[in-house]
C-alpha angles and dihedrals in degrees: 000000000000107000101180134045091223091121085082111094089222090069099039096083091052098044100030090222137077097236141284133271123200109211122196108191139160095280101040149292122314132186113209122196112201122212118218116278110216101194143309090253092053091047091053094046094045092038088229132146135212104286118214132168116219125204119186107222101177134010118206117230091223124028114247112238133192090258090060092062130081090249091048091053090049090052091048090052090052090050091050091048091050091049090052091050091050091049091050091049093050090051091052095247091121118048127211115249 
C-alpha cells in the first residue's frame, strides 16, 4: 500500500524521499521509505540500485501461511474432496467411463 505521493518528482525536493510503502507480509508489518530514483541511465552509469530504508513496525508471533487464508482453506477443501474421490474410485464405488 503506497501511503505517500512522494513518488512524484514535484514532492521529492520537499520531502527528500520518493514516498513510503506500507507492506503487510507473512512475518509482519514493514514501512519502506524510498529514495529518489534519478533514471535508468544514471543507475546503469553509476552502477547504483534503488535505495530503500526498511523499518519493521510489527512482527507476527506466528508466520501467516497460505493455509491460514480464505483462499488457502478453499484449496484445502478441494484437496480433501479430491482425496475422497480417489478413495472412492480405488474402492470401486466410482466406475471409469
